[in-house]
N, C-alpha and C positions, 0 to 999 in steps of 0.2 A: 906435315911435322909430326913427330915421333911423341911415343903418348907418353916418354919421359919431360921432355922441353915443354909442353902439355899441364905435366902437373907440375914443375916448377913457376906455370903462370898461374895457376892456381888458386894458390891467396893471396894475386893482387886481384884476381876478378871478384875473389868473395868481399872482397874490401871496398870495390869500386858500387854492388851490388849493395852493400852496406850504405856504404855512404850516397846513394843512390834515397836506397829506403827512409833510411834519417831525413834525407830531406823530403818527401815525399807527406813524410810523417806529421814534420813542422811546419812544414803547408800547409799540411788539412788541419794537426791545430789550433796556427793564426788565423780561422779560414774563421774557423768552426766559434775564437775568442769573438774576433770582428758581429756574427753573427748574433755568440748571446749581446755583447752588450747590444747592437741594436734593437736587440728582442725587447731589454731592461727597461730602455730607457722609454719604448714607444706602451709599453706595458703598464711601467708609469705615465703616461701619458691620459694612457688610453683609462686608467686610474679616477688618474685627478681631474678628470673630461665627464666623464661615466657614473663614478658612483656619491649617490644623491651622496648619504653624511659629506664628501669632497662637494658636489656642487651648492651646498648649502653655507658647511667650509665659509666661500670663495663668498657668496653671499655677505655673509655678517665681514668680512672681509672690507669687501666694497661698500657696506657701509660703514666701518670704524675706521678705514682709509677715510671716508667724506668727516667724519666728528678730523680726526685726527689734523687736515685740515685749517678747517676750522681756531687750535687750541692754540696756548700761550703756554697754557704751563703741561708743561711733559708729565712733571711727579704726583700732577692732580690725576692730565686723561690715566693713567696707570693702576688708578684703580679701578674702573671703570670695567663693565665686559667689554666695552671694544676692545679694549687693550688683548681681551685677552684671543679676540677672535683673527686678528694683527697678525696677533706672535703666535698664534696658532698656526697660520696661513703664512708666516713666515720664517714656522719651522719648514714644510712644503721645498718651499725655495734653497734655506737649508740640508734637507736630504739630496737634493738635484746636484746642487754647492759640486756635494760629498761625492756624492757616487762620478759625477765626472773628476771628479778631480780623483781616487782611487780608480778611474776608471772600469766603473763598475758599467753604468750608463757613459753614453756613444757622442763622445761632447755635440758629432756636428748634427744626428736627429734633432738632441735636447734644443742650439743653436739653431738650428730653421725655428724647431716652430716654436719655442719661448721666447725666444728675445726680445723683442718687445715688448715679452709681459718679464720680464724678467727686466728691464734695463728704465721699465712702467714704475712698482711695484719700488726699485729703489729710488728712483725720487719721490714714489711719494711716501717713502716711512725709513731716508739715509736720517732722518733728524732721534728719529724714534729708536733708531740702533743703534746713534751715535751717546740718545741720554741713556739708553740701557747699558750700553759700555765699563757707561761713564759711573752708571751709579752701580754695577757688579762690580766695579773694578774690574770687570774683565775682558783684554782686549781677542777674546777669539769667539767673545760673541756672535757669530754670525760672521765670522772669519772668511767658507769657505763661499762663502756667499756677497764677500762682498770683493774678493779675492776675482768671482764666474764675471762678476758685471765687470770690472774695470778692465779686465783679459778682451771681455766683449766690446766692451764700450772706447777701444787703446785700438784697439790690433782689426785698423782698415783689410788683413791682407780675411782675415776671417769673413767679411762677407764675398771678396771678389771670389774665392775662393769654394765659399759651400752654398751660395743665393743663386737664384737661377739668371744663364746668363741666354742670353740672345734675344731677339726684337723686341720687343712691348707687348702687349698684347691688348688689342686693338679698344679703346670706348665701349663702357654698352656689355652688355648677354654675349658669351662665348656662344656662335649657334650650333645644334648636333648635326649640323650639317652644311659640308659645304653649296656655295649659293652658287645659282644657273650658271 
């Protein structure tokens, strides 16, 4: 090939190299974004599980839920310290749901780690959430948390896709070494 023929192909080669670089850069950014979302979710849960203030808030939440279960007058319950404890922890759930909705947190990590907790929390507090929404005439209160609960409750594909697949573990403790 002559130098003139190669020079005519140079712009095409430049475009191909630029497109390849763009593809690699895009893939790299998407991979970094995914890692950041997973890390943010794990950091959030580590904070929720290890922070002394959040552990105390959780204990207060559980005590408030027990009082809520026996309450018939929600307006009266809303005037108690138990209401403040439940409402405060519901805000943690709303924060997680907003993080998932805005793709700040990885939904799969959140689902695997807190699915049961989210479903239980909604079951325990649904009547209170509805009462708060009606009392304040505000449908947006806990909207993200309610939407997340609905999605996780009604979508069996998530469980199939995100939960462990394979043989069930044998009952009892898992041995540290293989049996001879």
